[in-house]
VMD Tcl script that draws the C-alpha trace (Angstrom):
set ca {
  {0.00 0.00 0.00}
  {1.33 3.44 -0.91}
  {2.05 6.10 1.72}
  {-0.61 8.37 0.14}
  {-3.26 5.67 0.31}
  {-2.48 5.04 3.97}
  {-2.50 8.77 4.82}
  {-5.95 9.59 3.43}
  {-7.93 7.54 5.98}
  {-5.86 9.11 8.78}
  {-6.63 12.60 7.47}
  {-10.31 11.71 7.30}
  {-10.22 10.40 10.87}
  {-8.51 13.59 12.00}
  {-11.15 15.75 10.33}
  {-13.91 13.68 11.89}
  {-12.30 13.99 15.31}
  {-12.01 17.76 15.00}
  {-15.64 17.92 13.88}
  {-16.78 15.98 16.96}
  {-14.78 18.29 19.21}
  {-16.23 21.43 17.61}
  {-19.80 20.10 17.73}
  {-19.39 19.03 21.36}
  {-18.00 22.47 22.26}
  {-21.04 24.24 20.84}
  {-23.37 21.84 22.63}
  {-21.61 22.53 25.92}
  {-21.71 26.31 25.43}
  {-25.44 26.18 24.72}
  {-26.26 23.79 27.57}
  {-23.91 24.80 30.40}
  {-22.47 28.15 29.26}
  {-18.90 29.40 29.20}
  {-18.21 28.77 32.88}
  {-19.50 25.21 32.71}
  {-17.62 24.33 29.53}
  {-14.24 22.69 30.05}
  {-11.87 20.88 27.74}
  {-12.39 17.74 29.82}
  {-16.17 17.87 29.42}
  {-15.84 18.54 25.69}
  {-13.45 15.63 25.12}
  {-15.74 13.30 27.08}
  {-18.80 14.36 25.11}
  {-16.94 14.07 21.81}
  {-15.56 10.64 22.68}
  {-12.02 11.88 22.14}
  {-9.04 11.30 24.42}
  {-7.68 14.26 26.37}
  {-4.34 13.87 24.64}
  {-5.89 14.02 21.17}
  {-8.04 17.00 22.14}
  {-5.05 18.91 23.54}
  {-3.05 18.12 20.41}
  {-5.62 19.89 18.22}
  {-6.77 22.57 20.68}
  {-4.29 23.16 23.51}
  {-6.50 25.66 25.37}
  {-10.17 26.22 26.07}
  {-10.01 29.59 24.33}
  {-8.62 28.06 21.14}
  {-11.26 25.33 21.17}
  {-14.21 27.66 21.71}
  {-13.04 30.19 19.14}
  {-12.64 27.47 16.53}
  {-16.06 26.02 17.36}
  {-17.91 29.33 17.09}
  {-16.15 30.24 13.84}
  {-16.89 26.81 12.37}
  {-20.56 26.96 13.37}
  {-20.89 30.45 11.92}
  {-19.42 29.28 8.60}
  {-21.81 26.33 8.51}
  {-24.76 28.57 9.32}
  {-23.62 31.06 6.67}
  {-23.65 28.32 4.05}
  {-27.17 27.39 5.10}
  {-28.28 31.02 4.79}
  {-26.84 31.25 1.29}
  {-28.70 28.11 0.28}
  {-31.97 29.30 1.83}
  {-31.62 32.68 0.13}
  {-32.24 31.06 -3.27}
  {-35.81 30.25 -2.12}
  {-36.73 33.75 -0.95}
  {-39.82 35.23 -2.63}
  {-39.70 38.34 -4.80}
  {-41.63 41.57 -4.26}
  {-42.83 42.97 -0.95}
  {-43.05 39.52 0.66}
  {-39.27 39.25 0.33}
  {-38.52 41.78 3.09}
  {-40.54 39.86 5.68}
  {-38.94 36.58 4.57}
  {-35.45 38.05 4.93}
  {-36.28 39.24 8.44}
  {-37.54 35.77 9.34}
  {-34.31 34.26 8.04}
  {-32.21 36.69 10.07}
  {-34.30 36.10 13.19}
  {-33.82 32.35 12.80}
  {-30.07 32.95 12.63}
  {-30.04 35.06 15.80}
  {-32.10 32.52 17.73}
  {-29.98 29.57 16.61}
  {-27.23 27.77 18.56}
  {-24.55 29.79 16.77}
  {-25.85 32.98 18.41}
  {-26.18 31.39 21.84}
  {-22.66 29.97 21.66}
  {-21.23 33.24 20.37}
  {-23.03 35.17 23.10}
  {-21.32 33.06 25.76}
  {-17.99 33.79 24.09}
  {-18.60 37.55 23.79}
  {-19.64 37.88 27.44}
  {-16.59 35.96 28.65}
  {-14.31 38.09 26.48}
  {-15.56 41.29 28.11}
  {-13.51 40.64 31.25}
  {-10.74 38.44 29.82}
  {-8.14 40.54 27.97}
  {-6.47 37.57 26.26}
  {-9.79 36.17 25.09}
  {-10.98 39.61 24.02}
  {-7.89 40.06 21.86}
  {-8.58 36.73 20.17}
  {-12.33 37.27 19.79}
  {-12.22 40.80 18.35}
  {-11.04 39.85 14.81}
  {-13.63 37.06 14.60}
  {-16.42 39.35 15.78}
  {-15.40 41.98 13.24}
  {-15.37 39.46 10.39}
  {-18.76 38.06 11.36}
  {-20.17 41.58 11.68}
  {-18.93 42.65 8.23}
  {-20.16 39.49 6.53}
  {-23.57 39.59 8.21}
  {-24.02 43.24 7.25}
  {-22.98 42.58 3.63}
  {-25.29 39.57 3.42}
  {-28.23 41.62 4.72}
  {-27.55 44.44 2.25}
  {-27.61 41.98 -0.63}
  {-30.65 40.05 0.58}
  {-32.69 43.23 0.96}
  {-31.33 44.77 -2.24}
  {-30.36 47.97 -0.43}
  {-28.41 50.72 -2.17}
  {-26.09 51.91 0.60}
  {-25.13 54.99 -1.38}
  {-28.51 56.49 -0.51}
  {-28.65 58.59 2.68}
  {-29.92 56.57 5.61}
  {-29.77 53.21 3.82}
  {-26.80 51.89 5.76}
  {-28.46 52.92 9.02}
  {-31.59 50.99 8.03}
  {-29.54 47.83 7.56}
  {-27.73 48.32 10.85}
  {-31.00 49.01 12.66}
  {-32.36 45.77 11.21}
  {-29.40 43.79 12.52}
  {-29.57 45.51 15.91}
  {-33.26 44.64 16.07}
  {-32.92 40.93 15.27}
  {-29.87 40.65 17.52}
  {-31.88 42.13 20.38}
  {-34.74 39.74 19.68}
  {-32.25 36.87 19.74}
  {-30.97 38.04 23.12}
  {-34.51 38.23 24.51}
  {-35.13 34.69 23.28}
  {-32.31 33.34 25.49}
  {-34.34 34.23 28.59}
  {-37.79 33.01 27.53}
  {-39.76 31.93 24.48}
  {-40.37 35.25 22.76}
  {-41.72 33.88 19.47}
  {-45.15 35.52 19.50}
  {-43.87 39.02 20.27}
  {-41.00 38.54 17.84}
  {-43.40 37.81 14.98}
  {-45.41 40.98 15.65}
  {-42.26 43.10 15.77}
  {-40.90 41.60 12.57}
  {-44.23 42.19 10.81}
  {-44.13 45.87 11.75}
  {-40.45 46.29 10.89}
  {-41.00 44.68 7.48}
  {-43.66 47.28 6.71}
  {-41.33 50.04 7.89}
  {-38.48 48.75 5.75}
  {-40.70 48.40 2.68}
  {-41.89 51.99 3.07}
  {-38.37 53.31 3.57}
  {-36.88 51.30 0.70}
  {-39.72 52.40 -1.57}
  {-38.95 56.02 -0.67}
  {-35.33 55.44 -1.64}
  {-36.39 53.91 -4.95}
  {-38.64 56.92 -5.62}
  {-35.74 59.25 -4.89}
  {-33.54 57.40 -7.38}
  {-36.25 57.68 -10.02}
  {-36.75 61.40 -9.33}
  {-33.04 62.02 -9.79}
  {-32.77 59.84 -12.86}
  {-30.47 57.37 -11.09}
  {-32.50 54.34 -12.09}
  {-33.80 53.80 -15.63}
  {-37.48 53.03 -16.01}
  {-36.73 49.56 -17.35}
  {-34.45 48.66 -14.40}
  {-36.11 46.34 -11.87}
  {-36.64 47.42 -8.30}
  {-33.48 46.25 -6.47}
  {-35.61 44.75 -3.69}
  {-37.03 42.21 -6.13}
  {-33.73 41.07 -7.63}
  {-32.52 37.68 -6.46}
  {-29.05 38.19 -4.96}
  {-26.17 36.27 -6.48}
  {-24.59 33.88 -4.06}
  {-27.15 34.43 -1.31}
  {-25.57 37.60 0.09}
  {-22.25 36.40 1.47}
  {-19.17 38.26 0.29}
}
mol new
graphics top color blue
foreach p $ca { graphics top sphere $p radius 0.5 }
foreach p [lrange $ca 0 end-1] q [lrange $ca 1 end] { graphics top cylinder $p $q radius 0.2 }
display resetview
């Protein structure tokens, strides 16, 4: 048997082991929080020896950071796939808000929240978390701009997108304390109407200034390429 042939199964086993560790880390963060999550508990839940776990992730900080980043990337891929099924027209705005709300009430948000809170009082963890938080923030903002078809060159458009993200993030935070689904739906309904009105005003302004030809489709009805991730 060639060296290459023997190496491939080992690489696959290594990837599978890392995947179990990352999945177990997220489960622990969601179930027992940052303070209750330990490398020992994670390795036990993942069915991985302590030695193997320490080889891949020598510290708790490294393990949790990798897990949150991995889960975010997986969730981002799911959002891109789901974006291809979004409706066109005015129903699209409400559907985008529902998609964002699902994201901010998912395990990735709960796990990340535990990480952000811990980083507030841990300088070393804060230094490691900051670049990840900035990347996630930029990508989430860009994805939302594309999903909603917003022209950020228009005055106030960027603030509308940021207000949308602040809103769904706040709803996600409220959901960690109690089931807030009913109130969340009412708020999203109202915010969708507000966004539609505001985006329509922006489209009217573009038409008044000759920025958008009559035969150009409303940007809110155009299906985004790639689902919004950049």
